[in-house]
N, C-alpha and C positions, 0 to 999 in steps of 0.2 A: 320510220322518218318521226322526228320528236316533236308533238302538234305542239310544248308548254316549252316555256323554259324559265325559272325561278315563279309560275303563278303566271306569268302572262302569255298569250294567245303567238305561236309563232305562223308568222305570215309571210307570200313565198310574194317577193315584190311585186311581180305584175298583176300579186290580189290584192297588194298594199290602198287599193289606190277606191278602188267596190262596197272591203269594209272598212276602209275609216276616209271616210272622203276630205275633201286636199281642201275645202271651204267651211268643216270645218274640225280643224288637227293641223298643230305643228307637224314637222317633220325635222327629229336630231339624230345624224350618225355619228352610232360609239362606234367605231373605227377609229385605234389612237393611228400611229404612226407609219403605218409602211410605206412604203413604198415615197420615203418622204412628207409620207401625208400627201401623194396625187391621189391614194387609194380612199380616203373620204371626201378629196375631193370634189370625184369623179358621181359617188354615191350619190351626194346633196344638190352634181344636177342637177345629173336623170330623174332627183324627188323635185327638182328647182322647175325645171319641163313637165315637171304632170301636177305643177299647178300650187306645190304648197310652201308658205310660206317657214325660213328656219327657224328654230326650234337658238336661241341664247341662254346661253343659265350660268348666274355667275350671287357666286355661296353665296349668302348674308356675313359669314361674316371678314368676310374681305375689305381692305383703306380701299375704294374708286373716289379722288379727285371727279367733281361735279362738273371738270375742263377738262375730264379724260376723255376720250374719244375709245368706242372698243366696235368691233363690223360686227355682224350678220352669228348667226350659227358659232359665234363660244362659246365653249368651257371652262369655269374660270373657278377648281379650286377656292380650300379655302385657304385665308391667312394668306394671299397674296395685299402687296398693296399695291396699291397702280399712280401713280402720284402725280402733278403737274400738267398739262400740254402734250403729255405718256399720247398714245397712240397705237391702239390693239387691232391688226388688220383683221379678215375673216376668218372667219373658218380657222379659227386658234384653241391650244387649250395651251393653260397654262400652272401644271402640278400644284400641289398643293408650298405657301413659302416661300410663290419667289417673291423677288422686288423688284418693279418697274421704273426707273424714275423720271427726273422731268426731264419735259421732251426728247423722249424714244419715240419708234419707231419701232412697232415686232409690223413685220409685212402679214402678208394673207397664209395660210396653209401650213403651219410652224407650230410645232412641242414645243412647250421649253419643259426638263421634268423636275425635278424639287425645288427647294431653294438653290433656284441659281438667281444669281446677283445682277445687272443690265442697268450702268451711273446711267448718269447723263449724258444729250444728244449722241446715244448709239439710236446705228440701222438697223435690226435684220431684215435680211429680203429674208421675201416669199422662198415657201419650201427647203427651212431650215428647222433645225431639228437640234436644243441644249441641253444636255448633259444635265444628273441634276446635279446642285454645286458645285457648275462652273461660274464662271466672272466674267462679267463684259468691261474694259474697264471706258473710262466715261471721254468716246469722240472715235469709238469703239463703229464699224463699219464689216458687217458679217456677210459676208456675198452671197448670193441667191445658192439655192439647192446645195449650201452647207450642213456638214457634219461637227455639232462640240464634243467631243467625247463625254464619260461628265466629270468632277474634278479640274475641267482645266476653263486656268486664267489665260483670257486675249484681248491682245489692244492691238491698237493702227488698226490697215484695213487688209481687209483677210480676201481675194481672188473670190467669185464667184467655184466653185462645185469644190469644195476646200475640204477634209481632212483632219481634224485638231483634235491632237490626243496631249495628255500632260504626259512632259519623261517619269519613267514607270516610279515609286518610292522604290528609298535605298533600302533596303534593310541589314541593320547591326547587329553585332553585343550589345544584350545593352553594358555600360564601365561606371558603376550609378559615384565610382570618385568626379569620372571625368562630365559628369552632371551638376555634380555636388561644385566641384570648376568652372564650373560656367556662371553655375545663378551668384558663388558669392563673387565672380569680376564684375556680372550687370547692379550687384546691391552694393559694390562699392565707385560704382560709376557713378551711378544712382545720387552716394550722399556728395562725390565733388560735385557734381552738377548745384545740389542746392544748398 
């Protein structure tokens, strides 16, 4: 059994309190999105029951409005933007480069991969996963326990327990003359409108 990892001691959970007393230490569960974040939630609950306060980390290279609310045990990586009146629940991970727009609510126990765009007045209910490069349009409601695959754009009312994925990309042979004609038509249309 390995006793050190990256230069730090590996400690059995049962020995944690005797070696690192709750009165002197914060606790962070470095667990990602297994079981729609329920594994991380269970570890946090166990640590809280032992008397630990849960740590929250917000990278200094984020922009968070002063009236945005962020719950305990959140980990917010660099280049996230959290706009006015947005609310982030407890035990949420926001990977890099996400946009959480005004008046949006991210529920507890959620994981947003990088470059997710959450427009205004969006509600993401508890236990959701949102894949990289996905977009949630204005006034979207993503139901509890849903999974949004990478590169997906959604809007409307998505029922709880949904799996949403983008239509697979279509691969065609490159026809440079067809692209050139389309660009020419776009330039002509723009020139006529000016």
